C-alpha positions as CSV (number, residue, x, y, z in Angstrom):
1,M,0.0,0.0,0.2
2,N,1.0,3.5,-0.7
3,W,0.8,5.7,2.3
4,S,1.8,8.5,1.1
5,G,-0.4,8.5,-1.2
6,L,-2.9,7.6,1.1
7,E,-1.9,10.3,3.1
8,T,-2.6,12.8,0.4
9,L,-6.0,11.6,-0.6
10,L,-7.1,11.9,2.8
11,N,-5.7,15.6,3.2
12,G,-7.5,16.2,0.1
13,V,-10.9,15.1,1.5
14,N,-10.2,16.3,4.6
15,K,-9.7,19.7,3.3
16,Y,-13.4,19.9,1.5
17,S,-15.7,18.5,4.8
18,T,-17.8,19.4,7.2
19,V,-17.6,18.4,10.5
20,F,-19.4,15.4,10.5
21,G,-17.3,14.9,7.1
22,R,-13.8,14.6,8.8
23,V,-15.7,12.3,11.5
24,W,-17.0,10.4,8.8
25,L,-12.9,10.0,7.5
26,S,-11.8,9.3,11.1
27,V,-14.1,6.6,11.0
28,V,-13.0,5.1,7.8
29,F,-9.7,5.3,8.2
30,V,-9.7,4.4,12.0
31,F,-12.2,1.6,12.4
32,R,-12.2,0.3,9.0
33,V,-9.3,0.5,6.7
34,L,-7.1,-0.3,9.3
35,V,-8.7,-2.5,10.9
36,F,-9.5,-4.2,7.5
37,V,-5.5,-4.1,6.7
38,V,-4.1,-5.4,10.2
39,A,-6.5,-7.7,11.8
40,A,-9.2,-8.5,9.7
41,Q,-7.0,-10.3,7.0
42,R,-5.3,-12.5,9.1
43,V,-8.4,-13.2,11.4
44,W,-10.1,-14.9,7.7
45,G,-6.5,-15.7,6.1
46,D,-6.9,-19.3,6.9
47,E,-11.1,-19.8,6.4
48,S,-10.6,-22.0,3.0
49,K,-7.6,-24.1,4.6
50,D,-9.5,-24.7,8.0
51,F,-12.6,-25.7,6.4
52,V,-12.9,-29.1,7.6
53,C,-15.8,-31.7,6.9
54,N,-16.1,-35.2,8.7
55,T,-15.7,-36.5,5.1
56,K,-13.2,-37.5,3.0
57,Q,-15.3,-37.9,-0.5
58,P,-12.8,-35.1,-2.9
59,G,-14.8,-31.8,-3.9
60,C,-17.2,-32.4,-0.6
61,S,-14.9,-29.6,1.3
62,N,-14.6,-27.1,-1.2
63,V,-18.4,-27.4,-2.7
64,C,-19.5,-26.6,1.4
65,Y,-17.2,-24.1,1.7
66,D,-18.9,-22.7,-1.4
67,S,-22.3,-22.7,0.0
68,T,-21.6,-21.0,3.3
69,F,-19.1,-18.8,2.3
70,P,-20.9,-17.4,-1.3
71,I,-18.5,-14.4,-1.2
72,S,-15.9,-14.1,1.3
73,H,-15.5,-11.3,4.1
74,I,-12.7,-10.1,3.2
75,R,-13.4,-9.7,-0.5
76,L,-17.0,-8.4,0.3
77,W,-15.5,-5.3,2.6
78,A,-13.1,-4.6,-0.1
79,L,-15.6,-4.1,-2.4
80,Q,-17.5,-1.8,-0.1
81,L,-14.3,0.2,1.0
82,I,-14.2,0.6,-2.7
83,F,-17.4,1.9,-3.4
84,V,-17.6,3.7,-0.3
85,T,-14.6,5.9,-0.7
86,C,-14.9,6.5,-4.5
87,P,-17.7,9.3,-4.2
88,S,-15.2,11.5,-2.4
89,L,-12.3,11.4,-5.1
90,L,-15.4,12.4,-7.4
91,V,-15.3,15.6,-5.1
92,I,-12.0,16.2,-5.3
93,A,-12.0,16.0,-9.5
94,H,-14.5,18.4,-9.2
95,V,-12.6,20.8,-7.4
96,S,-9.7,20.4,-9.5
97,Y,-11.4,21.2,-12.4
98,R,-12.8,24.5,-11.0
99,E,-9.4,25.8,-9.8
100,E,-8.4,25.1,-13.7
101,K,-10.9,26.3,-15.1
102,D,-10.3,29.7,-12.4
103,K,-7.1,29.7,-13.7
104,K,-8.0,30.0,-17.1
105,Y,-10.2,32.4,-16.6
106,T,-7.6,34.5,-14.9
107,A,-5.3,34.0,-17.6
108,L,-7.8,35.3,-20.1
109,H,-9.2,38.2,-17.5
110,E,-6.1,40.2,-16.1
111,G,-6.3,38.9,-12.9
112,T,-10.2,38.4,-13.0
113,H,-11.3,34.9,-10.8
114,L,-14.0,33.3,-11.6
115,Y,-14.1,32.2,-8.2
116,A,-13.3,33.8,-5.2
117,N,-13.0,30.3,-3.9
118,P,-13.3,27.0,-6.2
119,G,-13.4,25.1,-3.0
120,K,-16.3,26.7,-1.5
121,K,-19.4,24.4,-1.5
122,R,-21.6,26.6,-3.7
123,G,-23.4,25.7,-7.6
124,G,-22.5,22.5,-9.2
125,L,-19.9,21.5,-6.3
126,W,-22.4,21.9,-3.8
127,W,-24.3,19.2,-5.4
128,T,-21.7,16.8,-6.4
129,Y,-20.9,16.8,-2.8
130,L,-24.8,15.9,-1.6
131,L,-24.7,13.5,-4.2
132,S,-21.4,12.1,-2.7
133,L,-23.2,11.9,0.2
134,I,-25.8,9.7,-0.7
135,F,-23.8,7.6,-2.8
136,K,-21.8,6.8,0.0
137,A,-24.8,6.4,2.5
138,T,-26.5,4.0,-0.3
139,A,-23.2,1.6,-0.8
140,D,-22.8,1.3,2.7
141,A,-26.7,0.2,2.9
142,A,-26.5,-2.1,0.4
143,F,-24.0,-3.9,1.9
144,L,-24.8,-4.2,4.9
145,Y,-27.7,-5.5,3.3
146,I,-26.2,-8.2,1.1
147,L,-24.1,-9.1,4.4
148,H,-27.0,-9.7,6.4
149,H,-29.0,-12.1,3.6
150,M,-26.2,-14.2,2.9
151,Y,-24.9,-14.7,6.5
152,K,-28.6,-14.8,7.8
153,G,-28.2,-11.3,10.7
154,Y,-24.2,-11.6,10.5
155,D,-23.9,-14.7,12.2
156,L,-21.3,-17.9,11.8
157,P,-22.2,-21.0,13.4
158,R,-19.0,-23.3,14.9
159,L,-21.3,-26.3,13.1
160,T,-22.6,-26.1,9.3
161,K,-24.7,-28.9,7.7
162,C,-24.3,-29.8,4.3
163,S,-25.5,-32.2,1.8
164,L,-24.5,-30.8,-1.8
165,D,-23.4,-33.6,-4.4
166,P,-20.9,-35.0,-4.1
167,C,-20.9,-35.1,-0.5
168,P,-22.3,-38.7,0.3
169,N,-24.7,-38.1,2.8
170,T,-25.6,-34.9,5.5
171,V,-22.1,-33.9,6.2
172,D,-20.8,-31.3,9.7
173,C,-18.8,-28.8,8.9
174,F,-16.8,-26.8,10.9
175,I,-15.5,-22.9,10.6
176,S,-12.1,-21.8,12.2
177,R,-12.4,-19.5,14.8
178,P,-16.1,-18.5,14.6
179,T,-16.1,-16.4,17.7
180,E,-13.4,-14.2,16.3
181,K,-14.9,-13.8,12.8
182,K,-18.4,-12.7,14.4
183,I,-16.9,-10.3,16.8
184,F,-14.9,-8.7,13.8
185,T,-18.0,-8.6,11.2
186,L,-20.3,-7.1,14.0
187,F,-17.6,-4.3,14.8
188,M,-17.3,-3.9,11.0
189,V,-21.3,-3.5,10.5
190,A,-21.0,-1.2,13.7
191,S,-18.4,1.4,12.0
192,S,-20.5,1.2,8.3
193,A,-23.9,2.3,10.3
194,L,-21.7,4.9,11.9
195,C,-20.9,6.3,8.8
196,I,-24.2,6.3,7.6
197,F,-25.4,8.3,10.4
198,M,-22.7,10.2,10.1
199,C,-23.7,10.9,6.0
200,I,-27.6,11.7,6.7
201,C,-26.4,14.0,9.6
202,E,-24.4,15.5,6.8
203,M,-26.6,15.6,4.4
204,I,-29.5,17.2,6.9
205,Y,-26.7,19.9,7.8
206,L,-26.1,21.3,3.9
207,I,-29.6,21.3,3.4
208,G,-30.6,22.6,6.7
209,K,-27.5,25.7,6.4
210,R,-28.7,26.0,2.1
211,I,-31.9,26.5,3.2
212,F,-31.4,28.6,6.2
213,K,-29.7,31.1,4.1
214,Y,-32.3,31.0,1.2
215,C,-34.5,32.3,4.1
216,I,-32.6,35.3,5.0
217,M,-32.0,35.9,1.7
218,Q,-35.7,35.9,1.1
219,E,-35.9,38.2,4.4
220,C,-33.1,40.9,3.4
221,T,-35.4,41.4,0.2
222,C,-38.2,41.5,2.2
223,I,-36.7,44.1,4.5
224,S,-35.4,46.0,1.4
225,N,-38.7,46.2,-0.3
226,I,-40.6,47.7,2.8
227,S,-37.8,50.2,3.2
228,I,-38.2,51.3,0.0
229,K,-42.3,51.3,0.2
230,I,-41.7,53.4,3.6
231,S,-39.3,55.8,1.6
232,F,-41.6,56.5,-1.3
233,R,-44.5,56.9,1.2
234,C,-42.5,59.1,3.2
235,R,-41.1,61.3,0.5
236,F,-44.8,61.4,-1.1
237,A,-46.5,62.2,2.2
238,L,-43.0,65.2,2.6
239,V,-44.3,66.8,-1.0
240,S,-47.8,66.8,-0.1
241,L,-46.9,68.4,3.0
242,V,-45.0,71.1,1.1
243,L,-47.9,71.7,-1.4
244,W,-50.5,72.4,1.3
245,N,-48.3,74.6,2.7
246,R,-48.2,76.7,-0.3
247,Q,-51.6,76.8,-1.3
248,S,-52.5,77.5,2.8
249,K,-50.3,80.5,2.4
250,T,-51.7,81.3,-1.0
251,L,-55.6,81.3,0.5
252,V,-54.0,83.8,3.2
253,F,-53.3,86.5,1.1
């Protein structure tokens, strides 16, 4: 693994994230990536070799293992991490595109900038960031559902029964270190659920902030219109008063 490249990526994601996004990034890196790289691969490294069935029929253990583990936890989590982190790369790519576009615009227009801050979440970048959050939460939820559907509530039994061909009859098969694997599975599930929660919180924060700014702008516009109306009425009243005074003086003379 190229740790310098990973550090650059994390710094780029962290730079354009909100508080909730930074918490999400910490959870992904500390509780998911590091656990996956350091511990989970070692725990599941022996799953095929130490999956034992009480028969010597050739091919029976392989067929039963494939039935018990349709997709390995390790490979499923690797795909999940890829799908979850890719949307953040899209945000960084969008910011880089805006920065490059701003440089070209500045060169053509003698120092005038197209964007006051290319990394500011406004316009298209706001929508890109929001869609990335939706995609990340959806990807995590989809993988949790797949894992739950395949392994019946994230459970790993000590003993499984298999009667598939070429097994001569119903045989008993044993999973190595099932308790340890179940603990790691539940830990990764809890980390994924926390990431989904942080994505939802960040979506609510972004949308709420956008609505609040819109309401403030509408209120300021309303106040400005009222001020203009009041100013117009005051001027009209002042002109009317001046004309009335002139008419009064004319009548007196």
